[in-house]
N, C-alpha and C positions, 0 to 999 in steps of 0.2 A: 549545630545544634547540642547542647549538653543533656544528656540522657537524663531522665528523673526516675529516680528508683522508688521504691513503696514506701521507705521512711520518708523522704521528701515529700512524696503526695499526702501522706499523713500528716506531716507537720504543717505543710499549706491548708491542708483542711482544717486542724485544729485551731490555727490562727484565724481563719476564717470564723469558726465558732466562737472565737473568743470574742470578736469585734462583734459581732451579731448577739451577744448574749452576756455581755459584759454588766455586772452589776451597775445601776443608775443610770445606763443609758443601753436598754435592751432596744432592739429594733422592733420587736412585737410592740412593744409601748408606744414606739414613735410612730409606727404604722397606725395603732389604734387611735391616737391624737389626732394624724393627718386624715384618718377617714371620718372622725367626728365634724371635721370642720365643712366637708364638702359632700354633696352628690355624686359627683362623678366616679367614673369605675378606677381600681387599681391601676390601669394601665397609666392613667393620668398622673396620679400624683405618688403612687411608689417610687419611681426611678429617683425622684429628688429627695427622697429619703436615704436611697441608697447611696447618693453620691454624697449628701452630708455627713454619713458616717464612714465615707471611705470605701465603700463595697460597690462590687459591680452590681448593675441594676437588675440582672436576673434574682440575686440574694435578698432582693425586697420582693419583686413581681412574683417569687415562688409562693411565701407565705402570704402574701396578701392576697393571693389569687386562690388560696387552699382554704384558709381559716373562713369560716360561715360569716362573723361578725366583719371581718375586714372585706370578703368579697362582695357581701349584699348590698343592693340599692338604700341608701338612706333618705329619708325624708326630715325634713324638722322634726316631724313627730312620726318615730319608729317604734313599729309594734312588733313584737315575736310572740307567734303563735303556735303554743304545744301542738303537734301531731303525733306525739309519741304514742305508745301503745295503751297507757291507761286514760288519756284524755280521747283515742281513738274509740276504746270500749265505753266510754261513758255516753257518746251520742253517736255513735256507729260513723265517727268521722267527720257529720254533716256541720260540725261547729266552724271547720274553717272556711267554708263557703258562705256561711252566715256572717262572720266577720269580714268576711272579703267585699261582700253586698254592702254591709253598713259603712266601711270604711273607702269604698270606691276605688280599691286598688288590689290586684290579685298577688297572691304571694311571690316574693322574688323579684317585684317591682315597685314603682312609686306612683302616685296619683298622678293624673296629668298636668296638675300644678306643681307637683314635686314636694307638696307639704306632707303628705303622709305615703308610707312605707310599708309593706307587710312583710314580714319573714316567716317561714315555716321551720319551727326549731324541734328538738328532741332532747331531751326533756327539761321542765322549769320546775320539777320539784313539788308540783302540787297535785300528784297524782291522787291523794287522799279527798279531793274536792273539785276535780277537773270537770268539764274542760278548761283550761288556761291558758292565759297569754300575760306578757309584760309590756305595757304601754308605758315607753320609757323603761324606769325603774319601777312602776307602780302596778302592783299583781292585779289581775282579775281573774276571777273562777267562778265556775258554777255554771247551771242552766240557763242563766242570763246572761251569759257572757257577752253576746253582740251586743246588747242593750248597754252594758257597762261601756264598752267600749265606745257607743255611739253617744254617751253621756245621758242617756235615759234613767240611770240607775247609777248609783255611786257604786265605786269599787268595792267587791267583797274578796277577801283574801283571810279565811279564818285561819288560827293558828295549829300547829300539828298536832292531833291529840297523841298523847304519849300515856302508855301504861306499864307497868314492870309485873309480869307472869311469875318471877324467880323468888319473891321473897326476900331478896338480897340482892338490889340491883347492882352490877358491875358498871354499866354505861349509863344509866338514867337516874343516879344517884342524885347528881345535881339539878336535874330535871323536874324530876317528881316528888323527892324529898328535901329538896335545898342544901344538899351536901356541899361545903364549900369546897373549892379546888385549892391548888398549892399549898396542902397539907404533908405532901412525900417529899416532894422537891427539896425543899430548904434542907430539911436533916439529912435527906440523901447525899445531897452536894458537900455538905460540910463534915457529915460523920461517916457516910457510905464510902463503896468504892465500885469502880466499873464492874469488877468482876461480880458482886454482890448482886446488881442489878440483871445483868447477864445470866446467872446463874438461876434466880428466880422466873424470869422470863422462859428459859429452857425448862424447867422444872414444869411450868404452868401448860407448856403444849401448845401456846397460843399460835394458831395460824394465820395468817393474812385475811382478812375480811374483804378484799375489795375482789373475790371472785378466784383468783389461780390458788389459795390456800396453801401456800408457802410457809414451812416452819419459820417464825419469825425469828427466832433465837440463830438459827443456821443463817439466815441472810445476814444478819449483825455481825455473827461470827467471819462470814466470807469477805467483809470489807476491811478486817485485819487491823482494826484498830489504826490505821493510819492517820496522822495528825492533819491531812488535807481533807477528810471523809467529810460529805455534805450529807445532810438527812433530808429528806423531802416528803413532806405530808401530801399524799395524792388526794385534794377533795374535789377532782373531776370526777365527780360521780354522774356519770350520764347513763346507767342503767334506767330506760325507763320502768315506772314503778318504784324505784328505791328513792325515798327521801332520807333515809336515815343519817347521811354525812351532814345534809343541809339541817336536819334538827339539829345536832351536836354544835355545830360551827355556829348555828344562831341563838342557840338556849344555853349553851355551856362551853363556849369557846376556852375558856381558862384551862379545863379538864383535857382539851384535845393538846394544847400548848404544854400541859404538865406533862403529857405523854411524849411530846417532842423532845422536852428537855431531858427526860429519862434515857431517851431513846438516843440522843447525842450523848449524854454523859457514858454510856455503855458501849456505844460506838468509837470514843475517843474524838466525837464531832465536834468543830467549833462555829460551825455555821448549820443553819435550819433553813429551809425554804418551805412555805406553805402555798400550793398551785391552789386557786378556788375558781372554780367555773364561772364563766361570764354571766352564765344564767342564773345566776345565785348571787344578786348584787347584795343583798340584805345580810347573807352569811360572809360576803366578803368586806362589809363596811364591820361587822362586827368581830371579825377575826382582826382585821387592823388596829381596832380601837383595845382589842385584848392584848395585843402584841405591844402597844404603846404603854398600857398599864403595866403589862410586865417590866418593861424596862426602868418604871417609874419605882418599883416595887423591889428592885434588884435581883429579879429571877433571870433577866438577860442582862449582857452587859461585858466589859472587859476583867471584870473581877466578880463573877456571880456570888453574892452573899458574903462578899469578903474573902472569897477563894482564890485560889489561883487558876481554876476554870472560868473559861472566856467562852460566851456562847453568844452569836449575834444572829437574829431572826427575821425575815424579811418575808411579805405577803405578796405574791404574784397573782395578776389575773389573767386566766384563760381567753383564748380568742374563739372558741365556737369549734370542736371538734371531738367526735367521740373515740374516736382510735387513738386520740391524743391522750387517753387516760391509761393505755399500756407503758409499762414504765421507759421501754426505750423510745416511743412515739413521745413520752411526756419530756424526757429527757433533751429529745431534739426541739420540740418545741420551746422549753427554758432557753437554748441555745439561738432561738431566733429562727431555726429551721421549719420545713413543714412538718407538720406532727405525724410522719411515718413511722412505722416499726421498723426495727432494724435487726439482722439475723445476728443471732447470738452462738458461740462467743465472739467477741469479748462482753463478758457482764458486766453490768453498770456497776457491780460491786468492786470491780477492778478499775475499769475505765468506763467512767461514766460521764456527769455533767462536769464540764470543761477538763474532762480527761481525768477528773479525780474520784476515787473510789466513792461510791453513791449508793445510799440506800433509801428506797422508797417504801414507804407504808401509808395505808390509806387512813382515813380521819379516824374511823370506827377501830380498827386495829390499835391506834396509839390511846385510843383514848380509855382502852382496858388495862394500860400499863400502869398507870398509878394505883388503881386497885391490886393489880398482881403483885407489887413491890411493897404496898403497905401490908397484904394479909399473906403474903406468902403464894408463890407458884403451887404448891402443895393443894392449899385451898382450892385455886381456881382450876387446877386438874382434876380434883373431887367432882366438879360440875360437869354436865353435859354427857358425853359417852367417852368410853375407854380410848379411842381412837381419835374422837373429836371433842375436845374438850371446851369447858366455858360456855358462854351465852352468845348469843345474837339479835340484833334488831332485825324484825321483820316488819316490812311494810304492807300494809292492804291497801288496795286502790278503792275507790271512790265506789264501785259496785256492792260492796259489802255493807253490811246494814252498820257495821261498827267500823268504819275504816281509820288508820291511824298507825301507830308505831308502837309495835309491843316488843320489849325484850323476854326473850323465851331461853332455855337451856335447850342448846344443841340436842337433837335425839327427839325433841316433842314431836307427837303426830301431827302432818298437815292437816289430818281432818280436824284435830281439836282446834289447830289454828284458824281454821275456815269457819267450823261450825261452832264453836265454845267462843273462842275470843272475837272473831269477826261477826259471829251472828247468823251466817250465810247470807244470802244478798238481799238487798233492801226490796221495801214493797211487794215481797215475797216473789220475786221474779225467781224463774229456774235456772240453776246454775249449768252452764254448756260445758267449758273449760275452764282451767286454772293456769295461767302462765306463771312460772316458776323460774327465778334467776336471770331475768333481763330479755332483751329483746329477741336474743337468740339463745335462749336456754331452753327451756322445753314445757310441754304442756302434759297436764293430765284430764283425765276424765274423772266426772264426780265420784265413779265407783273406785278409782285408783287412788284416794287419797289416803289409804292408809300405809304410810309410808314416812319413817323418821324423818326428821328435818335435819340430815346431813349430807356431805358433798357424794359419798360414797352410796348410800341410799337411795338417793333422788337419780344419780347417775345411772345406776341399775334399772331406773324405772324411763330411761330418756329424758330425764330433766336436768338441772343444775342448781345449786347453791346460790352461786353467784353472790351478790349483793342481797338476797332474799326478799326480794321484791314479789309480790303475788297479788296478779292482775287477774280479776274475775270477769268473765264474759258470758252473757246471759244469751237467750235464745233469740235476741232481737238482731244480733250481728251474724249476717251469713256467714259460713266457714269460708267460703272462696275469697271472701272480701278479707277475713283474717289472713289467708294464705298471700294475696297481694300485698297486703301490708307488709307482712315480713320481707319479702323482695324490695318493696319500697324502700324501707329502712337499710337494708343491705347496701342497695345501691347509692343510697345517698351517702350515707357514712362510711362506705369504702375509703380507705386513703387512698386508693390509687398505686400503692409502691409495687405492686406486684399483678401481672396481667390475670392471672387464674380469678382474683377476686375482684379486680377492676372490671373487667369485660362479662366474667360469670354472673356477677351479681345484675348487672343489667340486662344479659341475656336471660336469667330467671325471670327480671322483671315482666320482661317484654312477652314471654312464654305464660307467665301467669295471667296477666292482664288480657291477655289473647282468647284464656282457656282453654291451652292447649293439654290434652290428656296425658296421663302418666305413659310413658312409653321409652324409646331407644335416646334419644335427645336429653330427656331430663335424666337419666341415668349416667349418659357420658358427663353430662353438666355436673350431677353431684358428684362423681368419683374426681374430675378435675379440682373441683371448690378444697374438696375432701383431703386431697392427696398432695397438691400443689401450692397451697395459698402459703404465704409466707409466715402469716401470725394465726393465731387463734379465731380470730374475726372470719377471716373465709371459711376456715378448716369446721365451724361450728353451724353455718348455715345449712347444709343438708340433713344434720341429725334434729335441727330445729324444726324443719318442714315435715320432716318422718313423725316427730313427736305429736306435731299439730294432725296428722293426718290418724295417728292411733288414737288421738283423745275423741277426736270427733267420729270415727269410725266410718259409718255408710257415707255420709255426705262428700268424702274425700277418699272412697274407697280406692285402692291402687298407689296412692301418694307415699305410701309406707314401705313400698317394696325398696 
């Protein structure tokens, strides 16, 4: 037997990734097409897809059994019911059982006749009007959700309320004031330089708005302006409570694409990819239409606006995975593999998609770039706080009197957002806690809202900035049910790549469901998750649980130890 060295194994893996993820014939897309044609499980149809593309059966069975969209049973009528935090808070989680009763199928199954299937998902981006479901691609929302799914009432899905609180919006200019996009890119590509774009973004202090908060200019610089660099727009906004990216992709996709074009120019990239989560079908359609129009207007193509700059952009649909929003998991997904986080180094900016230098920026991050290039990095840095500059889209959930997306300057007090912008809770309900920063972010009690909206200040209070979704809970919801909900989310969305998170999240759900009081086992579980999990997902579960306990106080006394 000829020995196989590390380099040989890497080359073999890369060749496999190329076959799974090559443009125009991606394995995930082929699997999705096969999934749509049958109600059978992946073990029936996935191996044939692998054979057709020259791959071993496991290469197709792995992702087909991993992604929610591929693994879930599909009837002729497929309904995705949101069970994420905002929809859970809207009706204390009762809406799923009501929908199952109306449709004659439980989540994860199809009806006896195979006509209707129900899938529990997290999240659909209708946090401002939950609970929500997608009937095929048709959204249904609100307190009469079950009646809409049963056909007794027409589908209801109001547009996202959007408000600027800055006086000079960076992100919502097109949405609230009708400011046209594509004003910056043509003059930049014809008369500007990549250095000028990088310098303005560096001066702005812009940080990634997807949760990690990494300096955007530093990430661009790390890619080294290599000619094979790829820039990926991360539209896999999976944080329950946040719908900012959906708003931008649906209402102003051109601004997002202009930001992508400027990022590609700055990074020396000739290729851009836009990943849109499958739970956002309207955003997916809008982004694809906008890309087609951009080609027609000369913004993309082999000679952009008659210059030597070439730029090709493609829109890709996700397949249903929260963890696949993390950049290494996202890259694995684009390559046709399971969307699991990978250890770093190597970092994606050196070895990313198809082993090319890869820059991953989220939708909101790139939507800010045209304003920065047009108005100057110093103007952007003058907004927000000294250490965390600029503006942020904050999303308020259905429990607020005035739910919707608000553009605010970083550093705005959370109390002002909750009371003045959000109007407190609807119908005079009493606020119990506010979740800030996503499903594994943190919770604040009503008397702890005097904190600036910055990553550092929120972290000091046990919360997180994240995508800046604010989900309000009133007193109707039992704190122990909120605790169980956190563990349900963790167990369902763990990618399974590491044992501490895969096993620990399920064990936590078992303990929470059984009502096991705080003690040695909980302490040991928290330490294992926090210290041994591969990525931030598992490491964030214990802090989220502790912040919930602190916010509720007496009902969960002891959990904050």
